[in-house]
N, C-alpha and C positions, 0 to 999 in steps of 0.2 A: 746047644750042648757045649760047644766050644767056649762060649762066653762064660758058662758056669764053671768050667775047669779053670779058666784064666782067673776068674773071681776067687775061686777057692785057693788057688796058688798065691794070689796076692794077700788074702787073709792069713794064710799060713806064714808067709814071709813077714807080715806085720807082727804076728804073734812072736815069731823068733826074734825079730829086732827089738820089740818091746821087752822081751824076756831078758835081754842082755843088759838093760839099764839097771843101775843099782846105786845105792847111797851108802857111803861108809863114813861113820863118825870118826873124827880125828881129834887129837889134843889141840886146844886153842893155840898153844905155843909152837906147834909144828909148822915148819916153813913149807908152804906150798905156793909155788910161783908158776901159774899156768900161762899167763899171757905176757909177762914181763912188765905189766903196768904197775903203778903204785898200788900197794895192797896193805892189808892189816899188819903184816910183819914189818914193812917199811915204816908205817906210822908208829908202831910201838917201839921199835929199836931206835929210830931217830929221836923220838921224844925223850926216851930214857937217857940216851947218850948226851943229848944237848942239855938237858936239865942237870945231869951229873956234872957236866963241864961248867955250867953257869954257877952252880953252888960251890964249886971249888976255886972260884976266882976272888980277888981281894975285896970287891964291893960288899960282900956279905959280912966278912969280919969287920970291915970299917964301920958298917951300919950298926952292928951289935956293940962295938966299942963306944960309938957315939951315943947309943941309946941304952946304956946300962945292961947289955946282954939281951935286950928285947928283940925277938925275931921280926924281920920286916914283913909287911903285909903286901901281897902281890895280887894283881888281877891280870887275866889274859885278855888282851884286846883283839884286834882284827888280825887274822892270818889269811892272807890273800892267796888264791890259787891262780898263779900265772903260768901254769903248765899247759901242755897241748891237749890234756885229757881232763875228763870230769873227775874231780877228787872230792870226796865228802870231807871238807875241811873240819867240820864239827867233830868228826871222829878223832882227827889229829889234835884238835884243841882239847878234847876230853882226855886224851893220852897225856898231853902236857900238864893239864890240871892235876891228874892223878899222880904223875911223877913228882910234881912240886909238893902236893899235900903229903904224900907218903914219905917224902924225904925227912919230914919233921923239922926242917930248917927254916921254913917260912910259914906264915899264916896266909889264909886265902880268903878273898871276898868274892861274892857272886858277880857275875857279868852284868852288863847293862840290861839285857832282856830279863834275866832272872831277878834282878833288883826290882824292876817294875812290877813283876808278878807278886813279889813279897810285899812291896808297898801297897798294892791293891788289897792284899790280905789284911794288912794293918789298918787300912781305912775301913774295911769291913768289920774288923774286930772293934774298932772305936764305936761303931754303931750297935753291933749285935752281941759282943762278948761281955762277960762280967768285968767290971772295972779292975778287979784285982788280978785278972788273967790277961787282959788286953795289953798288947805290946805297944809302947808309945812310939810316936814318930820322932825323928831327929836324933836318934841314938846309934846311927850306923857308924861303922868303922871305915875310915877312908884308907885307900890303898897308898902305899909308899912308892910302889913301882908298877909299871905296866910292861907286860911281855907282848910283843907283836912281831909280825914277820911275814914271810911269803914262801911259797913252794914254786920253784921254777923248773923248767925242763927243756931239753933239746933232744930231738930225735934225728938220727941219720939212718936211712934204710935203702937197701938195694937188693934185688933178686932174692927175696926170701930171707934176708938177714937184716937185722936192725940193732943199732946201739942206742939205748935210751939213757940219757944222763939227767939225773935230778939233783937240784941244789936247793937246800932248805936254809934260809937265812932267818935268824931270830935276833931281836934287840931288846934289851931291858932298859927302860927309861925311867929316870927319877922324876916322879910327878911334880915335885916341888920346884926343881931347877931345870927340867927338860934335858938334863945331862944323860947321855947314853953311858951306862956303867958296865955293860957287857954286850958284846956282839958275838954271836955264834954262827957257825956254818957247818953244814954236813952235806957231803956229796955221796951219791949212789950212782953206779954205772952198771947197766945190765946189757948183756949180749943175748939176743934172741934169734934163734934160727928155726925156720919152719918152711914147709913147702909153699904155703900161701900166707902172706902177711895181711891181716885184716885190721890194721890200726886205724 
């Protein structure tokens, strides 16, 4: 009998606890920083700020003057995660691409992996599509500049407190000359305080 009472109490407790859980939808732009780790807000704000800085530097105007007002063609290369945590770098790369394309100041070409998929589609079209609709090989647009960089971090923690420092470095490289025409840097520092740190 006592076992049944204990079991019933445990079931009641589980129902109460599970009833407390909930999901709340929030705006995508809303800043929610639960752990202090790199998150979607960091990715979006850093990419927008760095691209804005890059497009306001002399290299862009110089290129347009030298090429009759034509906008440069850019590709995003490798962005390395050198931080202490797992960061989905692809999300950051897509934020960079979006900020560049939406600026209207540059044209953009597909990444290496995307180009291979498109080339495979053209090879397939050469065999299976009508001649007047098949897209020919050898007419791709080459990029003028490559944007690449890294995400770095340092963490200092003690007794339930931590300071997390992120530094994002980006470089824009002229693909013809290998000259670096822009170097950008963005730093973020977060102070996290909790009873238990599970970093």
